[in-house]
C-alpha positions as CSV (number, residue, x, y, z in Angstrom):
1,M,58.4,71.0,108.6
2,E,59.1,74.6,109.8
3,K,62.6,74.1,108.4
4,Q,61.1,73.0,105.0
5,Q,58.9,76.1,105.0
6,G,61.7,78.5,105.8
7,D,64.3,77.1,103.5
8,F,63.5,79.4,100.6
9,G,63.5,82.6,102.6
10,K,66.6,81.7,104.6
11,A,68.5,80.8,101.4
12,L,67.6,84.1,99.8
13,I,68.7,86.0,102.9
14,A,72.0,84.0,102.9
15,I,72.6,84.9,99.2
16,V,72.0,88.6,99.8
17,L,74.1,88.6,103.0
18,S,76.9,86.9,101.0
19,F,77.2,90.1,99.0
20,I,77.7,92.1,102.2
21,V,80.2,89.7,103.7
22,L,82.3,89.4,100.5
23,I,82.4,93.1,99.8
24,G,83.0,93.8,103.5
25,Y,85.8,91.3,103.7
26,Q,87.6,92.9,100.8
27,Y,87.2,96.3,102.4
28,F,88.4,95.5,105.9
29,F,90.9,92.7,105.3
30,G,91.8,92.7,101.6
31,K,94.3,90.0,100.6
32,S,96.3,87.8,102.9
33,E,100.0,88.6,103.1
34,P,102.3,86.5,100.9
35,T,104.3,83.8,102.5
36,Q,107.8,85.1,103.0
37,T,110.9,83.8,104.8
38,E,113.3,85.6,107.2
39,K,116.8,85.8,105.8
40,P,119.0,83.2,107.4
41,K,122.4,84.0,108.9
42,E,124.0,82.7,105.7
43,E,122.5,84.5,102.8
44,A,123.6,81.8,100.4
45,V,120.9,79.5,101.8
46,I,118.2,81.6,100.1
47,E,120.1,83.0,97.1
48,R,120.8,81.0,94.0
49,E,124.3,79.7,93.8
50,V,126.4,81.9,91.6
51,K,127.8,79.9,88.8
52,A,131.5,79.0,89.0
53,D,132.4,81.2,86.1
54,T,130.5,84.3,87.3
55,A,133.5,86.0,88.9
56,E,135.7,85.2,85.8
57,K,132.9,86.5,83.6
58,A,132.8,89.8,85.6
59,V,136.6,90.3,85.4
60,E,136.7,89.5,81.7
61,A,133.7,91.7,80.9
62,E,134.8,94.6,78.8
63,V,133.1,97.9,79.6
64,D,133.5,100.5,76.9
65,L,134.6,103.8,78.4
66,P,133.9,106.5,75.9
67,E,134.4,110.2,76.6
68,T,131.9,111.6,79.1
69,S,130.7,115.0,80.2
70,S,130.2,116.2,83.7
71,L,126.5,117.1,83.5
72,S,124.8,117.1,86.8
73,S,121.6,115.7,85.3
74,V,120.0,114.9,82.0
75,K,116.4,115.5,81.0
76,V,114.2,113.3,78.8
77,E,111.0,114.5,77.1
78,T,108.6,112.2,75.3
79,P,104.9,112.7,74.4
80,L,104.0,110.5,77.4
81,F,106.4,111.6,80.2
82,S,109.3,113.8,81.2
83,A,112.1,112.5,83.3
84,E,115.3,113.7,85.0
85,I,118.3,111.4,85.5
86,S,121.0,112.4,87.9
87,S,124.7,111.8,87.2
88,R,125.1,111.1,90.9
89,G,124.3,107.4,91.0
90,A,122.7,107.4,87.6
91,V,119.3,107.4,89.4
92,I,115.9,108.9,88.5
93,K,115.2,112.1,90.3
94,K,111.9,113.0,88.7
95,W,109.3,111.3,86.6
96,T,106.1,113.1,85.5
97,L,103.3,111.9,83.3
98,K,102.0,114.3,80.6
99,T,98.6,112.8,79.8
100,Y,97.3,112.4,83.4
101,V,96.5,115.0,86.0
102,D,95.8,114.8,89.7
103,K,92.9,116.3,91.7
104,E,94.5,119.8,91.5
105,G,94.8,119.5,87.7
106,L,98.6,119.2,87.8
107,P,100.5,116.5,85.9
108,V,100.8,113.2,87.9
109,T,104.3,112.8,89.3
110,L,105.4,109.3,90.2
111,T,108.6,110.2,92.1
112,K,108.9,111.4,95.7
113,S,110.7,114.8,96.1
114,T,111.8,114.0,99.7
115,A,113.2,110.5,98.9
116,D,116.5,109.4,100.3
117,I,116.6,106.3,98.1
118,F,115.9,107.1,94.4
119,P,114.7,104.7,91.7
120,L,117.4,102.6,90.1
121,S,119.7,103.0,93.1
122,I,122.3,100.2,93.4
123,G,124.8,99.0,95.9
124,K,125.3,97.1,99.1
125,E,122.3,96.0,101.1
126,D,120.4,98.9,102.8
127,L,123.1,101.3,101.9
128,F,122.9,101.6,98.1
129,D,126.4,103.1,98.3
130,L,127.0,103.0,94.6
131,S,124.1,105.4,94.0
132,R,126.3,108.1,95.7
133,L,129.1,107.8,93.1
134,E,129.6,110.4,90.4
135,F,129.0,109.2,86.9
136,G,130.1,110.7,83.6
137,V,127.4,111.2,81.0
138,V,127.4,110.1,77.4
139,G,124.7,112.1,75.6
140,N,122.6,115.1,76.2
141,D,119.0,116.0,76.9
142,L,116.7,113.9,74.9
143,V,113.5,115.0,73.1
144,L,111.7,112.1,71.5
145,D,108.8,112.3,69.1
146,D,107.6,110.7,65.8
147,R,110.7,112.1,64.0
148,K,113.0,110.7,66.7
149,P,111.3,107.7,68.3
150,E,114.2,106.4,70.3
151,G,117.2,107.8,72.3
152,T,119.9,106.4,74.5
153,L,121.8,107.8,77.5
154,S,124.9,106.2,79.2
155,F,126.3,106.9,82.6
156,I,129.8,105.7,83.4
157,H,131.8,105.5,86.7
158,S,135.4,104.2,86.7
159,S,137.7,104.1,89.6
160,A,140.5,101.8,91.1
161,E,137.7,99.7,92.7
162,G,135.8,99.0,89.5
163,T,133.7,100.2,86.7
164,I,129.9,100.7,86.2
165,K,128.2,101.5,83.0
166,R,124.5,102.1,82.9
167,T,122.7,102.5,79.5
168,L,119.1,103.6,79.3
169,T,117.1,103.5,76.0
170,F,113.9,105.5,75.9
171,H,111.0,105.3,73.4
172,A,108.6,108.0,72.3
173,D,105.5,105.8,72.2
174,T,105.8,103.9,75.5
175,Y,106.7,104.2,79.2
176,R,109.1,101.4,78.8
177,V,112.9,102.0,79.3
178,D,115.4,99.3,78.4
179,V,118.3,99.3,80.9
180,V,121.7,97.6,80.7
181,D,124.0,97.6,83.7
182,Q,127.6,96.5,83.3
183,V,129.3,96.1,86.7
184,S,132.9,95.0,87.3
185,G,134.8,95.0,90.5
186,F,132.0,95.8,92.9
187,G,130.5,92.3,93.3
188,N,126.9,91.4,93.3
189,Y,124.6,94.3,94.0
190,W,121.1,95.3,94.9
191,L,118.8,97.3,92.6
192,T,115.7,99.0,94.0
193,L,112.7,101.0,92.7
194,G,113.3,103.4,95.5
195,E,110.8,105.2,97.7
196,D,107.2,105.3,96.4
197,F,108.3,105.4,92.7
198,G,105.1,104.8,90.7
199,I,102.8,105.8,93.5
200,S,100.8,108.9,92.7
201,G,98.7,109.0,95.8
202,E,95.6,107.5,94.2
203,E,93.4,105.9,96.8
204,G,90.1,104.2,96.7
205,F,87.9,101.4,98.1
206,Y,90.1,98.3,98.6
207,T,93.2,99.8,97.1
208,H,96.6,98.2,97.6
209,I,99.5,100.7,97.8
210,G,103.0,99.4,98.1
211,P,105.2,96.5,96.9
212,V,103.9,93.7,94.7
213,T,105.6,90.8,93.0
214,L,104.6,88.2,90.3
215,I,106.4,84.9,90.9
216,G,105.3,82.3,88.5
217,T,101.5,82.8,88.4
218,D,101.3,84.1,92.0
219,R,100.7,87.8,92.4
220,D,101.6,88.8,96.0
221,E,100.8,92.2,97.5
222,I,102.7,93.4,100.5
223,K,101.1,95.9,102.8
224,P,103.8,98.3,104.2
225,G,102.0,98.7,107.5
226,K,102.4,94.9,108.1
227,I,106.1,94.8,107.4
228,K,107.8,94.3,110.7
229,A,111.3,93.4,109.6
230,A,113.1,92.9,106.3
231,K,111.9,89.9,104.3
232,Y,113.7,87.9,101.8
233,V,111.8,85.9,99.1
234,S,113.1,83.2,96.8
235,P,113.4,84.6,93.2
236,E,112.6,81.3,91.6
237,G,110.1,82.0,88.8
238,L,110.2,85.8,89.3
239,Q,108.4,87.7,86.5
240,W,108.6,91.2,87.9
241,I,108.7,93.4,91.0
242,A,106.7,96.6,91.3
243,L,105.4,99.5,93.5
244,E,101.7,100.3,92.9
245,D,98.7,102.3,93.9
246,K,95.2,102.1,92.4
247,Y,96.0,103.3,88.9
248,F,99.7,103.8,88.5
249,F,102.9,101.8,89.2
250,S,106.6,101.3,88.5
251,G,108.1,97.9,87.8
252,V,111.3,96.1,86.9
253,V,111.2,93.1,84.6
254,P,114.5,91.2,84.9
255,G,116.1,89.9,81.8
256,S,119.1,88.4,83.7
257,E,119.5,86.1,86.7
258,V,118.2,87.4,90.0
259,A,119.9,86.1,93.2
260,N,117.4,87.4,95.8
261,I,114.4,89.6,96.5
262,K,114.2,91.9,99.5
263,I,111.1,93.7,100.9
264,W,111.4,96.1,103.8
265,K,110.0,99.3,105.3
266,K,111.4,102.8,105.7
267,E,109.2,104.8,108.0
268,N,105.7,104.2,106.4
269,T,107.0,103.3,103.0
270,G,107.4,99.8,101.6
271,L,110.5,99.2,99.5
272,I,111.5,96.4,97.2
273,A,114.8,95.4,95.6
274,V,116.4,92.5,93.6
275,K,119.9,91.3,93.9
276,L,121.8,91.0,90.6
277,L,125.0,89.3,89.8
278,E,128.2,91.1,88.9
279,G,128.6,91.4,85.2
280,E,126.0,92.5,82.6
281,N,122.4,92.7,83.6
282,R,119.5,93.6,81.3
283,Y,116.1,94.6,82.5
284,V,113.1,96.7,81.6
285,L,111.9,99.6,83.7
286,Y,108.3,100.7,83.3
287,A,106.6,103.7,85.1
288,G,103.2,104.8,84.1
289,P,99.4,104.0,84.2
290,K,97.9,100.6,84.4
291,V,96.6,100.4,80.9
292,I,96.3,96.8,80.0
293,E,96.5,97.2,76.2
294,E,99.7,99.3,76.5
295,L,101.3,96.9,78.9
296,K,100.6,93.9,76.8
297,A,102.0,95.6,73.7
298,S,105.1,97.0,75.5
299,V,106.1,94.4,78.1
300,P,104.0,91.2,77.8
301,G,103.3,89.8,81.2
302,L,103.4,93.1,83.0
303,E,99.6,93.5,82.3
304,H,99.1,91.3,85.3
305,I,99.8,94.3,87.5
306,V,96.1,94.9,87.0
307,D,94.5,92.6,89.4
308,F,90.9,91.4,88.6
309,G,90.8,89.1,91.6
310,F,89.5,85.6,92.0
311,W,87.0,85.9,89.1
312,S,89.5,87.2,86.7
313,F,88.6,84.6,84.0
314,I,85.2,86.2,83.9
315,A,86.3,89.8,84.6
316,R,88.7,89.9,81.7
317,P,86.1,89.1,79.0
318,I,83.8,91.6,80.6
319,F,86.5,94.2,80.6
320,W,87.3,93.7,76.9
321,L,83.5,93.8,76.1
322,L,83.2,97.1,78.0
323,L,86.1,98.6,76.0
324,W,84.6,97.3,72.7
325,I,81.2,98.9,73.6
326,N,82.8,102.1,74.5
327,G,84.6,102.2,71.2
328,F,81.1,102.9,69.6
329,I,79.5,105.0,72.4
330,N,82.6,106.9,73.6
331,N,81.0,107.4,77.1
332,Y,81.8,104.9,79.8
333,G,78.6,105.7,81.7
334,W,76.3,104.8,78.8
335,S,78.7,101.9,78.0
336,I,78.2,100.5,81.5
337,I,74.4,100.7,81.0
338,V,74.7,98.9,77.6
339,L,77.1,96.3,79.2
340,T,74.6,95.6,82.0
341,I,71.8,95.0,79.4
342,V,74.1,92.7,77.3
343,I,75.2,90.7,80.3
344,R,71.6,90.4,81.4
345,I,70.4,88.9,78.1
346,P,71.8,85.3,78.6
347,F,70.2,85.2,82.0
348,I,66.7,86.3,81.0
349,P,65.2,82.7,80.6
350,L,66.7,81.6,83.9
351,L,65.7,84.8,85.7
352,N,62.2,84.5,84.3
353,K,61.9,81.0,85.7
354,G,63.3,82.2,89.1
355,Q,61.0,85.2,89.3
356,K,58.0,83.1,88.3
357,S,58.9,80.6,91.0
358,M,59.1,83.3,93.6
359,K,55.8,84.7,92.5
360,K,54.2,81.3,92.9
361,M,55.7,80.9,96.3
362,Q,54.1,84.2,97.2
363,A,50.7,83.0,96.0
364,I,50.8,79.9,98.1
365,Q,52.0,81.5,101.3
366,P,48.5,81.6,102.8
367,L,48.0,77.9,102.1
368,M,51.4,77.2,103.7
369,Q,50.5,79.1,106.8
370,E,47.2,77.1,107.0
371,L,49.1,73.8,106.9
372,K,51.5,75.1,109.5
373,V,48.6,75.8,111.9
374,K,46.7,72.7,111.0
375,Y,49.6,70.3,111.5
376,K,51.6,72.1,114.1
377,N,51.7,69.0,116.3
378,D,52.5,66.6,113.5
379,S,55.6,67.6,111.7
380,Q,55.7,64.5,109.5
381,K,52.2,65.0,108.2
382,M,53.0,68.7,107.7
383,Q,56.0,67.9,105.6
384,K,54.0,65.4,103.5
385,E,51.2,68.0,102.9
386,M,53.7,70.7,102.1
387,M,55.3,68.6,99.4
388,A,52.0,67.8,97.9
389,L,51.2,71.5,97.9
390,Y,54.4,72.3,96.0
391,K,53.7,69.5,93.5
392,K,50.1,70.7,93.0
393,H,51.1,74.2,92.2
394,K,54.3,73.2,90.4
395,V,56.5,75.2,92.8
396,N,60.2,74.6,93.4
397,P,61.0,76.2,96.8
398,M,64.6,76.8,95.8
399,G,63.8,77.9,92.2
400,G,64.2,81.6,93.0
401,C,67.6,81.3,94.5
402,L,69.4,79.6,91.6
403,P,69.4,82.6,89.3
404,M,70.9,84.8,92.0
405,L,73.6,82.2,92.8
406,I,74.6,82.1,89.1
407,Q,74.8,85.9,88.9
408,I,77.1,86.3,91.9
409,P,80.4,85.5,90.0
410,V,79.4,87.9,87.2
411,F,78.6,90.6,89.7
412,F,81.9,90.3,91.5
413,A,83.8,90.1,88.2
414,L,82.2,93.3,87.0
415,Y,82.7,94.8,90.4
416,K,86.4,94.3,90.1
417,V,86.5,95.6,86.6
418,L,84.8,98.9,87.6
419,L,87.0,99.1,90.7
420,V,90.5,98.8,89.1
421,A,90.1,99.9,85.5
422,I,92.0,103.1,85.0
423,E,89.7,103.8,82.0
424,M,87.1,104.8,84.6
425,R,89.4,107.5,86.1
426,G,88.2,110.9,85.2
427,A,85.6,109.4,82.8
428,P,82.4,111.5,82.9
429,W,78.8,110.2,82.4
430,A,76.2,113.0,82.6
431,L,75.2,116.0,84.6
432,W,77.1,116.0,87.9
433,I,78.8,112.6,87.4
434,T,82.1,113.8,86.0
435,D,84.2,110.9,87.3
436,L,82.9,107.3,87.3
437,S,85.8,106.2,89.4
438,V,84.8,108.2,92.5
439,K,81.7,108.3,94.6
440,D,78.6,110.4,93.7
441,P,79.4,113.8,95.4
442,Y,75.7,114.3,96.1
443,Y,74.8,110.6,96.8
444,V,71.9,110.7,94.3
445,L,72.9,107.5,92.6
446,P,73.2,105.4,95.8
447,I,69.8,106.7,97.1
448,V,68.1,106.0,93.8
449,M,69.7,102.6,93.8
450,G,68.4,101.9,97.3
451,A,64.9,103.0,96.3
452,S,65.0,100.7,93.2
453,M,66.1,97.9,95.4
454,F,63.2,98.6,97.9
455,L,60.7,98.6,95.0
456,Q,62.1,95.3,93.8
457,Q,61.8,93.8,97.3
458,K,58.1,95.0,97.5
459,M,57.4,93.4,94.1
460,T,58.9,90.0,95.1
461,P,58.2,89.2,98.8
462,T,59.8,85.8,99.5
463,S,58.5,84.7,102.9
464,A,55.5,84.9,105.2
465,D,57.8,84.7,108.2
466,P,57.7,88.3,109.7
467,K,61.3,88.1,110.8
468,Q,62.6,87.0,107.4
469,A,60.4,89.6,105.7
470,K,61.8,92.3,107.9
471,I,65.4,91.3,107.2
472,M,64.8,91.4,103.5
473,M,63.2,94.9,103.7
474,L,66.3,96.1,105.6
475,M,68.6,95.0,102.8
476,P,68.0,98.1,100.6
477,V,68.9,100.3,103.6
478,I,72.1,98.4,104.3
479,F,73.1,98.4,100.6
480,T,72.4,102.1,100.3
481,F,74.8,102.9,103.1
482,M,77.4,100.4,101.7
483,F,77.2,102.0,98.3
484,L,77.5,105.6,99.4
485,N,81.3,105.5,99.0
486,F,81.4,103.1,96.0
487,S,82.5,104.4,92.7
488,S,79.7,106.0,90.6
489,G,80.3,103.4,87.8
490,L,79.7,100.5,90.1
491,V,76.5,102.1,91.6
492,L,75.3,102.9,88.1
493,Y,75.7,99.2,87.2
494,W,73.8,98.0,90.3
495,L,71.0,100.6,89.7
496,M,70.6,99.6,86.1
497,S,70.6,95.9,87.1
498,N,67.8,96.7,89.6
499,V,65.8,98.6,87.0
500,L,66.0,95.6,84.5
501,S,64.9,93.2,87.3
502,I,61.9,95.4,88.1
503,V,60.9,95.6,84.4
504,Q,61.3,91.8,84.1
505,Q,59.4,91.2,87.3
506,I,56.4,93.3,85.9
507,F,56.2,91.1,82.9
508,V,56.5,87.9,85.0
509,N,53.8,89.1,87.4
510,R,51.4,89.8,84.6
511,K,52.1,86.4,83.0
512,V,51.6,84.6,86.3
513,A,48.4,86.5,87.0
514,A,47.1,85.6,83.5
515,E,47.9,81.9,84.1
516,Q,46.1,81.9,87.4
517,A,43.1,83.6,86.0
518,A,43.0,81.1,83.1
519,S,43.2,78.1,85.5
520,Q,40.2,79.3,87.6
């Protein structure tokens, strides 16, 4: 009988604790490492078999060798970014975004000035020896805009050993670069994104920084700190490889056959490369912000670099709804508040029922305690009388838990949206909240959120058991400390949700009181 009496309180505590466990798990453990395989002694075991005509195709491939200049580097300017391409290796030396700034107010730079391995380096495994060759340049500095929306550069190396021609096509309205490599005489080669290309230094709660792949529908993140030795992964179904931080990334989307994928570590940096076959290889390079709309329009499939987690099928509609609301309000803080209200509306009848059930449970707590004392030596009789009490007062002991259970997926979906959406970066709300993607600098929002949660708990006590009641009253304190370092946008959502629950509870309490008065 004691178990029957405590089921409701224990279930409610378990639900609240689940929030702590799930958020804490993501913070401390994140995602599991992808399954990878060590490279066997014979590389051919992992790599796809090269077709019989591959070598013949490479030999017969004609590489146009137009007249070149001996420029040391070429610069590219678009409305979105500026880049510098070196003639030594035809690699990217610098890549700076023009429409995003860092904490110091400087343009975000996605390349590492101290790198030894630059983006688009090619060559033998680990050495990238071909990136040290001198290339002739076809073309000059590019300045792209509405009047000149597209421009092409070519880099050519020719020697007794073989020829390499790399052609890069830039666009004024996207971060996409179309690349064509024509390689003859050097055999199959590795192509890498280099050291930290696409990583701006943006950090945050549960942020993955490092290599990531999409193979089939599996998005695998690799933590550089856990890479002990070079790993080789089957390229079957490969969609793209990338290096990412919270809001920015660089990626390569192969358009030709890939023989292998390699992931390894250099000091504290995670690196990733693909092995391409000798001959002509086409692929897309993308380096910029994780803006889903831009990614879908520019390179379909690359939008999955934005990870909404397990509840993505709920998170994506919520994300688009948030963007739609903000299209009218033009302030993400107020948009989050409106979104919270909109999401709440479908749950109102269910929440009313749950809150009403909880209020009724509160009202019969004294009667339950009397039965507990009266039948403390007869558990069977106690259970029978308790069921009769529930039936008489039309109370479902688990009725208050169901609404909370249903809301958990929605909460975690919205939690992921506010956590990873670059739209929150630098987005102001009001007063001192000038960036919804970072914590409240004065901790006002978390404290007010904790106070609202405390008030909500006082309005809806769930158990007469002193231990359970004490645990429930500790929850606002625990959540306040947890939310101190959460993004302001997420805390704002939770605060608004609490306020709506309090308002709804007031109406429920009045309605229950009126019903009880009418029945007397």
